[in-house]
C-alpha beads as a LAMMPS data file, in Angstrom:
LAMMPS data file: protein, C-alpha beads

327 atoms
326 bonds

1 atom types
1 bond types

-500.0 500.0 xlo xhi
-500.0 500.0 ylo yhi
-500.0 500.0 zlo zhi

Masses

1 110.0

Atoms # bond

1 1 1 4.880 45.033 -422.690
2 1 1 2.428 46.631 -420.255
3 1 1 0.234 43.531 -420.456
4 1 1 3.223 41.248 -419.696
5 1 1 4.213 43.353 -416.688
6 1 1 0.669 43.237 -415.368
7 1 1 0.572 39.446 -415.705
8 1 1 3.890 39.071 -413.867
9 1 1 2.726 41.359 -411.065
10 1 1 -0.484 39.391 -410.684
11 1 1 1.452 36.114 -410.586
12 1 1 3.680 37.494 -407.857
13 1 1 0.640 38.288 -405.746
14 1 1 -0.492 34.675 -406.017
15 1 1 2.720 33.364 -404.398
16 1 1 2.179 33.217 -400.663
17 1 1 5.042 33.468 -398.155
18 1 1 4.518 29.786 -397.372
19 1 1 5.257 28.919 -401.026
20 1 1 8.573 30.774 -401.039
21 1 1 11.746 28.864 -400.332
22 1 1 12.504 29.093 -396.601
23 1 1 15.442 31.306 -395.764
24 1 1 18.366 29.305 -394.437
25 1 1 19.731 30.398 -391.077
26 1 1 23.127 32.088 -391.150
27 1 1 24.819 31.176 -387.859
28 1 1 28.201 32.363 -389.119
29 1 1 26.746 35.764 -389.928
30 1 1 25.064 35.908 -386.531
31 1 1 28.313 35.091 -384.756
32 1 1 30.321 37.607 -386.768
33 1 1 27.694 40.276 -386.087
34 1 1 28.435 39.879 -382.371
35 1 1 31.855 41.417 -383.054
36 1 1 30.096 44.708 -383.851
37 1 1 29.636 45.258 -380.117
38 1 1 32.127 42.837 -378.506
39 1 1 35.879 42.402 -378.688
40 1 1 35.496 38.736 -377.714
41 1 1 33.221 36.034 -379.032
42 1 1 33.781 32.989 -376.838
43 1 1 32.515 29.585 -377.974
44 1 1 32.652 26.230 -376.235
45 1 1 35.163 23.878 -377.842
46 1 1 36.049 21.440 -379.318
47 1 1 33.184 21.795 -381.739
48 1 1 30.496 19.124 -381.829
49 1 1 30.195 19.514 -385.610
50 1 1 31.817 21.362 -388.493
51 1 1 30.689 24.891 -387.652
52 1 1 34.059 26.284 -386.550
53 1 1 35.876 24.955 -389.617
54 1 1 33.166 26.375 -391.889
55 1 1 33.391 29.689 -390.028
56 1 1 37.160 29.927 -390.535
57 1 1 36.650 29.269 -394.267
58 1 1 33.939 31.933 -394.506
59 1 1 35.299 34.869 -396.559
60 1 1 33.719 37.274 -394.063
61 1 1 35.791 35.917 -391.167
62 1 1 39.215 37.557 -391.770
63 1 1 37.644 40.991 -392.074
64 1 1 35.998 40.721 -388.670
65 1 1 38.405 38.692 -386.536
66 1 1 42.105 39.212 -385.821
67 1 1 42.883 36.309 -383.512
68 1 1 41.718 32.835 -382.541
69 1 1 42.626 31.909 -378.942
70 1 1 42.671 28.197 -378.124
71 1 1 42.732 26.004 -375.047
72 1 1 45.054 23.352 -376.434
73 1 1 48.169 25.416 -376.985
74 1 1 51.245 25.897 -374.804
75 1 1 51.847 29.657 -374.368
76 1 1 55.584 29.026 -374.055
77 1 1 55.551 27.863 -377.683
78 1 1 53.758 30.941 -379.070
79 1 1 56.741 31.880 -381.314
80 1 1 56.685 28.386 -382.827
81 1 1 52.932 28.622 -383.349
82 1 1 53.237 32.074 -384.951
83 1 1 55.848 30.808 -387.375
84 1 1 53.668 27.871 -388.388
85 1 1 50.430 29.839 -388.725
86 1 1 52.127 32.452 -390.892
87 1 1 53.548 29.852 -393.278
88 1 1 57.065 28.935 -392.143
89 1 1 58.350 25.365 -392.367
90 1 1 58.125 24.286 -388.728
91 1 1 59.217 20.841 -387.525
92 1 1 57.210 19.134 -384.780
93 1 1 54.429 21.702 -384.576
94 1 1 52.492 19.054 -382.612
95 1 1 54.447 20.087 -379.489
96 1 1 52.150 23.139 -379.311
97 1 1 49.120 21.007 -378.391
98 1 1 50.902 17.926 -377.056
99 1 1 52.945 19.751 -374.423
100 1 1 50.120 21.446 -372.550
101 1 1 49.020 20.792 -368.976
102 1 1 46.124 18.703 -370.358
103 1 1 47.080 15.221 -371.661
104 1 1 43.830 14.937 -373.621
105 1 1 44.952 17.834 -375.831
106 1 1 47.724 15.653 -377.185
107 1 1 45.203 13.292 -378.772
108 1 1 42.935 15.984 -380.206
109 1 1 42.223 16.025 -383.915
110 1 1 40.260 19.275 -383.659
111 1 1 43.199 21.551 -382.897
112 1 1 45.514 19.710 -385.266
113 1 1 43.078 20.398 -388.112
114 1 1 42.237 23.918 -386.916
115 1 1 45.857 25.092 -386.968
116 1 1 46.429 23.619 -390.425
117 1 1 43.247 25.246 -391.752
118 1 1 44.106 28.720 -390.435
119 1 1 47.613 28.378 -391.862
120 1 1 46.078 27.579 -395.266
121 1 1 43.562 30.430 -395.078
122 1 1 46.412 32.820 -394.288
123 1 1 48.097 31.967 -397.593
124 1 1 45.195 33.723 -399.332
125 1 1 45.293 36.884 -397.203
126 1 1 47.447 40.030 -397.198
127 1 1 49.709 40.487 -394.171
128 1 1 47.377 43.014 -392.563
129 1 1 44.492 40.531 -392.465
130 1 1 46.261 37.295 -391.554
131 1 1 44.721 35.494 -388.593
132 1 1 46.863 34.881 -385.533
133 1 1 46.345 31.870 -383.254
134 1 1 46.972 32.452 -379.541
135 1 1 47.959 29.598 -377.221
136 1 1 46.132 29.947 -373.901
137 1 1 47.482 27.112 -371.743
138 1 1 50.184 27.946 -369.148
139 1 1 53.776 28.115 -370.438
140 1 1 54.958 24.826 -368.976
141 1 1 58.272 23.184 -369.899
142 1 1 57.730 19.480 -369.204
143 1 1 61.436 18.734 -369.386
144 1 1 61.750 20.618 -366.091
145 1 1 58.881 18.848 -364.316
146 1 1 60.151 16.075 -362.054
147 1 1 57.964 16.462 -358.952
148 1 1 54.389 17.592 -358.181
149 1 1 55.809 20.877 -356.905
150 1 1 57.283 21.570 -360.347
151 1 1 53.778 21.485 -361.820
152 1 1 52.121 23.799 -359.275
153 1 1 53.069 27.135 -360.931
154 1 1 51.177 26.040 -364.056
155 1 1 47.894 24.860 -362.565
156 1 1 45.961 28.145 -362.833
157 1 1 44.865 27.830 -366.418
158 1 1 42.298 30.635 -366.256
159 1 1 45.009 33.063 -365.155
160 1 1 47.046 32.132 -368.226
161 1 1 44.067 32.496 -370.576
162 1 1 43.190 35.857 -369.034
163 1 1 46.740 37.157 -369.406
164 1 1 47.034 36.071 -373.043
165 1 1 43.725 37.602 -374.121
166 1 1 44.267 40.797 -372.155
167 1 1 47.793 41.512 -373.413
168 1 1 47.507 40.181 -376.951
169 1 1 43.941 41.228 -377.787
170 1 1 42.213 43.739 -375.522
171 1 1 45.216 45.993 -374.908
172 1 1 45.818 46.069 -378.665
173 1 1 42.203 46.814 -379.638
174 1 1 41.904 43.577 -381.559
175 1 1 39.050 41.072 -381.933
176 1 1 39.313 37.429 -380.860
177 1 1 37.368 34.206 -381.222
178 1 1 37.987 32.226 -378.036
179 1 1 37.669 28.413 -378.276
180 1 1 37.703 26.851 -374.809
181 1 1 35.697 24.572 -372.579
182 1 1 32.586 26.420 -371.426
183 1 1 33.800 26.416 -367.829
184 1 1 36.396 29.023 -368.838
185 1 1 33.925 31.241 -370.678
186 1 1 30.753 32.028 -368.717
187 1 1 30.100 35.586 -367.556
188 1 1 29.222 34.424 -364.061
189 1 1 32.025 31.898 -363.745
190 1 1 33.833 33.525 -360.813
191 1 1 37.454 32.700 -361.609
192 1 1 36.669 31.747 -365.220
193 1 1 38.790 33.601 -367.760
194 1 1 35.928 35.559 -369.344
195 1 1 34.567 36.574 -365.936
196 1 1 38.043 37.813 -364.946
197 1 1 38.474 39.754 -368.193
198 1 1 35.088 41.421 -367.843
199 1 1 35.924 42.801 -364.435
200 1 1 38.363 45.109 -366.221
201 1 1 36.596 45.192 -369.587
202 1 1 32.845 45.052 -368.793
203 1 1 30.697 43.574 -371.532
204 1 1 33.692 42.605 -373.661
205 1 1 32.504 39.065 -374.391
206 1 1 29.640 37.337 -376.166
207 1 1 29.434 33.728 -374.942
208 1 1 28.122 30.809 -377.004
209 1 1 27.400 27.323 -375.656
210 1 1 27.103 24.260 -377.889
211 1 1 23.938 22.202 -377.684
212 1 1 24.785 18.760 -376.336
213 1 1 21.279 17.834 -375.236
214 1 1 18.727 19.208 -372.784
215 1 1 18.652 17.451 -369.430
216 1 1 14.966 16.529 -369.838
217 1 1 12.246 16.641 -372.511
218 1 1 15.049 16.749 -375.053
219 1 1 13.175 15.585 -378.174
220 1 1 10.402 18.179 -377.841
221 1 1 12.790 21.038 -377.132
222 1 1 15.063 20.096 -380.017
223 1 1 12.040 20.341 -382.309
224 1 1 11.584 23.915 -381.118
225 1 1 15.196 24.675 -382.054
226 1 1 14.243 23.910 -385.661
227 1 1 16.700 23.657 -388.525
228 1 1 20.392 23.433 -387.990
229 1 1 22.980 24.803 -387.866
230 1 1 21.497 27.736 -386.009
231 1 1 22.705 30.265 -383.467
232 1 1 19.840 31.058 -381.084
233 1 1 20.064 33.960 -378.606
234 1 1 19.225 33.050 -375.026
235 1 1 18.047 36.451 -373.834
236 1 1 14.725 37.460 -375.337
237 1 1 13.973 34.017 -376.766
238 1 1 12.107 30.973 -375.505
239 1 1 15.472 29.547 -374.381
240 1 1 15.747 32.371 -371.888
241 1 1 12.371 31.479 -370.426
242 1 1 13.297 27.828 -369.821
243 1 1 14.129 26.828 -366.287
244 1 1 17.886 26.575 -365.817
245 1 1 17.533 22.912 -364.849
246 1 1 16.983 22.101 -368.550
247 1 1 20.593 23.090 -369.295
248 1 1 23.686 21.041 -368.351
249 1 1 24.991 23.492 -365.756
250 1 1 27.547 22.243 -363.256
251 1 1 26.257 24.032 -360.167
252 1 1 22.982 24.541 -358.304
253 1 1 20.878 27.645 -358.864
254 1 1 17.935 28.940 -356.795
255 1 1 14.530 27.503 -357.766
256 1 1 12.913 29.552 -360.511
257 1 1 16.197 30.574 -362.163
258 1 1 15.713 30.709 -365.917
259 1 1 17.882 30.623 -369.003
260 1 1 21.459 29.415 -369.383
261 1 1 23.398 31.399 -366.753
262 1 1 26.444 33.217 -368.073
263 1 1 25.653 32.343 -371.706
264 1 1 24.398 34.679 -374.452
265 1 1 23.583 32.273 -377.284
266 1 1 23.071 28.620 -378.037
267 1 1 24.732 26.867 -380.980
268 1 1 22.580 24.081 -382.429
269 1 1 24.382 21.724 -384.833
270 1 1 21.821 18.955 -384.743
271 1 1 20.070 16.539 -382.372
272 1 1 22.206 15.345 -379.493
273 1 1 21.636 11.720 -380.472
274 1 1 23.437 12.360 -383.770
275 1 1 26.478 14.169 -382.387
276 1 1 29.663 12.095 -382.335
277 1 1 32.673 12.304 -380.067
278 1 1 35.888 13.833 -381.330
279 1 1 38.066 11.036 -382.770
280 1 1 41.517 10.479 -381.313
281 1 1 44.584 11.319 -383.359
282 1 1 45.968 8.075 -384.771
283 1 1 49.414 9.670 -385.057
284 1 1 49.442 10.394 -381.335
285 1 1 48.042 7.006 -380.346
286 1 1 50.716 5.204 -382.371
287 1 1 53.606 7.434 -381.266
288 1 1 55.325 5.202 -378.699
289 1 1 57.891 7.873 -377.823
290 1 1 55.117 10.317 -376.978
291 1 1 53.229 7.742 -374.905
292 1 1 56.416 6.992 -372.965
293 1 1 56.815 10.708 -372.241
294 1 1 53.198 10.943 -371.035
295 1 1 53.830 8.079 -368.622
296 1 1 56.938 9.879 -367.346
297 1 1 54.918 13.036 -366.756
298 1 1 52.194 11.115 -364.924
299 1 1 54.773 9.460 -362.712
300 1 1 56.586 12.749 -362.043
301 1 1 53.433 14.428 -360.713
302 1 1 52.321 11.338 -358.753
303 1 1 49.133 10.989 -360.817
304 1 1 46.821 8.279 -359.404
305 1 1 46.730 5.086 -361.497
306 1 1 43.102 5.684 -362.489
307 1 1 43.619 9.279 -363.689
308 1 1 43.617 10.249 -367.356
309 1 1 47.191 11.493 -367.055
310 1 1 48.060 7.853 -367.767
311 1 1 47.525 7.050 -371.475
312 1 1 46.064 3.610 -370.794
313 1 1 43.402 5.058 -368.498
314 1 1 42.590 7.784 -371.002
315 1 1 42.228 5.257 -373.836
316 1 1 39.953 3.034 -371.761
317 1 1 37.738 5.973 -370.870
318 1 1 37.424 6.909 -374.513
319 1 1 36.757 3.309 -375.573
320 1 1 34.026 2.801 -373.008
321 1 1 32.366 6.150 -373.709
322 1 1 31.164 5.076 -377.129
323 1 1 31.023 7.107 -380.329
324 1 1 27.952 9.246 -379.631
325 1 1 28.314 12.119 -377.203
326 1 1 25.447 10.713 -375.147
327 1 1 26.539 7.086 -375.564

Bonds

1 1 1 2
2 1 2 3
3 1 3 4
4 1 4 5
5 1 5 6
6 1 6 7
7 1 7 8
8 1 8 9
9 1 9 10
10 1 10 11
11 1 11 12
12 1 12 13
13 1 13 14
14 1 14 15
15 1 15 16
16 1 16 17
17 1 17 18
18 1 18 19
19 1 19 20
20 1 20 21
21 1 21 22
22 1 22 23
23 1 23 24
24 1 24 25
25 1 25 26
26 1 26 27
27 1 27 28
28 1 28 29
29 1 29 30
30 1 30 31
31 1 31 32
32 1 32 33
33 1 33 34
34 1 34 35
35 1 35 36
36 1 36 37
37 1 37 38
38 1 38 39
39 1 39 40
40 1 40 41
41 1 41 42
42 1 42 43
43 1 43 44
44 1 44 45
45 1 45 46
46 1 46 47
47 1 47 48
48 1 48 49
49 1 49 50
50 1 50 51
51 1 51 52
52 1 52 53
53 1 53 54
54 1 54 55
55 1 55 56
56 1 56 57
57 1 57 58
58 1 58 59
59 1 59 60
60 1 60 61
61 1 61 62
62 1 62 63
63 1 63 64
64 1 64 65
65 1 65 66
66 1 66 67
67 1 67 68
68 1 68 69
69 1 69 70
70 1 70 71
71 1 71 72
72 1 72 73
73 1 73 74
74 1 74 75
75 1 75 76
76 1 76 77
77 1 77 78
78 1 78 79
79 1 79 80
80 1 80 81
81 1 81 82
82 1 82 83
83 1 83 84
84 1 84 85
85 1 85 86
86 1 86 87
87 1 87 88
88 1 88 89
89 1 89 90
90 1 90 91
91 1 91 92
92 1 92 93
93 1 93 94
94 1 94 95
95 1 95 96
96 1 96 97
97 1 97 98
98 1 98 99
99 1 99 100
100 1 100 101
101 1 101 102
102 1 102 103
103 1 103 104
104 1 104 105
105 1 105 106
106 1 106 107
107 1 107 108
108 1 108 109
109 1 109 110
110 1 110 111
111 1 111 112
112 1 112 113
113 1 113 114
114 1 114 115
115 1 115 116
116 1 116 117
117 1 117 118
118 1 118 119
119 1 119 120
120 1 120 121
121 1 121 122
122 1 122 123
123 1 123 124
124 1 124 125
125 1 125 126
126 1 126 127
127 1 127 128
128 1 128 129
129 1 129 130
130 1 130 131
131 1 131 132
132 1 132 133
133 1 133 134
134 1 134 135
135 1 135 136
136 1 136 137
137 1 137 138
138 1 138 139
139 1 139 140
140 1 140 141
141 1 141 142
142 1 142 143
143 1 143 144
144 1 144 145
145 1 145 146
146 1 146 147
147 1 147 148
148 1 148 149
149 1 149 150
150 1 150 151
151 1 151 152
152 1 152 153
153 1 153 154
154 1 154 155
155 1 155 156
156 1 156 157
157 1 157 158
158 1 158 159
159 1 159 160
160 1 160 161
161 1 161 162
162 1 162 163
163 1 163 164
164 1 164 165
165 1 165 166
166 1 166 167
167 1 167 168
168 1 168 169
169 1 169 170
170 1 170 171
171 1 171 172
172 1 172 173
173 1 173 174
174 1 174 175
175 1 175 176
176 1 176 177
177 1 177 178
178 1 178 179
179 1 179 180
180 1 180 181
181 1 181 182
182 1 182 183
183 1 183 184
184 1 184 185
185 1 185 186
186 1 186 187
187 1 187 188
188 1 188 189
189 1 189 190
190 1 190 191
191 1 191 192
192 1 192 193
193 1 193 194
194 1 194 195
195 1 195 196
196 1 196 197
197 1 197 198
198 1 198 199
199 1 199 200
200 1 200 201
201 1 201 202
202 1 202 203
203 1 203 204
204 1 204 205
205 1 205 206
206 1 206 207
207 1 207 208
208 1 208 209
209 1 209 210
210 1 210 211
211 1 211 212
212 1 212 213
213 1 213 214
214 1 214 215
215 1 215 216
216 1 216 217
217 1 217 218
218 1 218 219
219 1 219 220
220 1 220 221
221 1 221 222
222 1 222 223
223 1 223 224
224 1 224 225
225 1 225 226
226 1 226 227
227 1 227 228
228 1 228 229
229 1 229 230
230 1 230 231
231 1 231 232
232 1 232 233
233 1 233 234
234 1 234 235
235 1 235 236
236 1 236 237
237 1 237 238
238 1 238 239
239 1 239 240
240 1 240 241
241 1 241 242
242 1 242 243
243 1 243 244
244 1 244 245
245 1 245 246
246 1 246 247
247 1 247 248
248 1 248 249
249 1 249 250
250 1 250 251
251 1 251 252
252 1 252 253
253 1 253 254
254 1 254 255
255 1 255 256
256 1 256 257
257 1 257 258
258 1 258 259
259 1 259 260
260 1 260 261
261 1 261 262
262 1 262 263
263 1 263 264
264 1 264 265
265 1 265 266
266 1 266 267
267 1 267 268
268 1 268 269
269 1 269 270
270 1 270 271
271 1 271 272
272 1 272 273
273 1 273 274
274 1 274 275
275 1 275 276
276 1 276 277
277 1 277 278
278 1 278 279
279 1 279 280
280 1 280 281
281 1 281 282
282 1 282 283
283 1 283 284
284 1 284 285
285 1 285 286
286 1 286 287
287 1 287 288
288 1 288 289
289 1 289 290
290 1 290 291
291 1 291 292
292 1 292 293
293 1 293 294
294 1 294 295
295 1 295 296
296 1 296 297
297 1 297 298
298 1 298 299
299 1 299 300
300 1 300 301
301 1 301 302
302 1 302 303
303 1 303 304
304 1 304 305
305 1 305 306
306 1 306 307
307 1 307 308
308 1 308 309
309 1 309 310
310 1 310 311
311 1 311 312
312 1 312 313
313 1 313 314
314 1 314 315
315 1 315 316
316 1 316 317
317 1 317 318
318 1 318 319
319 1 319 320
320 1 320 321
321 1 321 322
322 1 322 323
323 1 323 324
324 1 324 325
325 1 325 326
326 1 326 327
């Protein structure tokens, strides 16, 4: 027995670290760890891959997160959304994402699938751990919108997001995963929802941006990102030392600015050339009653003919954009 143990020990010494199987990155674990020190983890959305759906399915998720706040959800319909998410038979749940201030939400497949997935996950959880979904878009009632003035009270979307997260999450000492366009999430975003929340709750949020391609030298930099999926911190990593011009920021920064301003981490789900656009919901595209209502809304608010408030313009934009995100 002693001889066998000695042989095994010697064999172990002959295995170099390079011979060992490489450890797979755990982006879900990295994201969930951010909740140790933050009440909010805010990620750009819709997802460019499957990460969010895999995260919701992760058995670690319900123990760390109480709520998921979403951009494509009418806050006026929160009771309807609660009923659906917690398992009730709810007719026409699609009104939650179709009746927002953003027409593109009505054709989203991401939120349609996300709500159904969280509802299913909740069937496996005790009441104390069930995940709540919070609708962040302003509480508009489109049946009452007949003029542009009727829409004006609902145009400040960041104010609505801020109110929902403050009253439903932060004031209740809960934890939330926020899924919104990055413009609502950056720390330095001025009127952005996260920036507003952190004025009252400093350091509450951890902000994650999806990789959609570097603005230059993309192939070389993607090689440095390595295997995917991976969640790479910006501060303290080579990403933080990159000039800001390499990131798709929507404003000018002083020369020499480095890193991704207002962002804490970078979510890499694969090379930009392989990322596909979110498909449109066939049910919404083929729903003639819904399309008629969208045209009524566009007319009521005097939307220009070439704006995406008109379904035909929206469809043409999507058709001409191609399948790939960078197409």
